[in-house]
N, C-alpha and C positions, 0 to 999 in steps of 0.2 A: 755752942755750935755743934759739938759732938752729940749732945743729948738730942738736939733737934734732928740731926742727921740720923741718929739711931732710931728715933721715933718715926721719922719718915720711912726709913728702911723697914721697920717693923710693920708700918701701915701698908707699904707696898707688898711685903711678904704675905701679910694677912689678905690683902686684895687678890694676890696671885693664888693663894690657897683657896679662897672663896671661888674665884673664876675657874680654877682647876676642878673643884668639886661640882660647880654648875655644869662645866663641860662634860664631866663624867656622867652626871645625871641625865643630861640631854643625849649623850651618846647611848646610854642604856635605854632611854625612852625610844630613841630612834631604832635601836636593835629590836626592841619589843614590837614596835609598829611594823618594821620590816617583816618580822616573823608572822605577825597577824596577816599582813598583806599576802605573803607567800601562801599561808594556810588558806586564805579566802580564794586566792587564784587557783590553788590545787582543788579545793572543793568545787569551785565553779567549773573547772575543766572536767572533773569527774562527773559532775551533773550533766554537762554537755555531752560527754561520752555516753553516759547512761541514757540520755534522751535519744541520742543517735542510735544506740543499740535497740532501744524500744521501738523507734520509728522503723528501723530495718526489719525487726521481728514482725511488726504489724503489717508491713508491706508484704513480707513472705506469707503471712497468714492470709491476707486478702488475695494474693496471687494464687495461693493454693485453693482457696474457696472458689475463686473465679474458674480455675481449671476443673474443679469438681463439678460446678454448675454447668460448665460447657460440656463436660463428658456426659452428664445426665441429660442435657438437652439433645446432644447428638444421639444418645441411645433412644430417647423418645421419638426423635425424627426417624431413626432407623426402624423402630417398632411400627410407626405409622406407615412408613413406606412398605414394610412387610405386610401390614393389614391391607393396604391398597392393592398390592400385587395379588394377595389372596382373594380379595373381592373381585378383581379383574378375572382371575382364573375361574372363580365360581360363576361369574357372569358368562364367560366363554362356554363353560360346561352347560349352563342352562340354555344359552343361546343355541348351542349345537343340539341340545335335547329338543328344543322347540322346533328347530329346523327339521330334525329327524321326524318329529311327530307330524309336522306339516307335510313332509314327503309321504309318510305313511297314510295320511288323510287323503292326499291327492291320489295316491295309488289305490286306496280303498274306493274312493269315489270313481276312479276310472274303471276299476274292477266291477263295481256295482252298476255303472252305466253299461258296461259291456254285457253284463249278465242280463240286464233289463232289455237289451236290444234283441 
């Protein structure tokens, strides 16, 4: 009976040792998996941050380009407005010149008519 009891006890001790080793292996495996998961989460987070930084950088570049284009267009509009003002001024000078020539012509005609009478 003692021999059977000792054998059963040895068998239980062996099973406990085996289960303890299996538990240690599973615990180690779980720790490795958790480390991998943390690493992947960190990489994913860094990637998202990098993407956000790149998106913000692109937005600033596009905004800057849009402002440059707007400034260029405003300058072109101003230049065209200046040309129009200049043309109006030239037209006024020419119109005044033509009016003066017409007055001179009328005066000459009147003077000619007077001398012919």
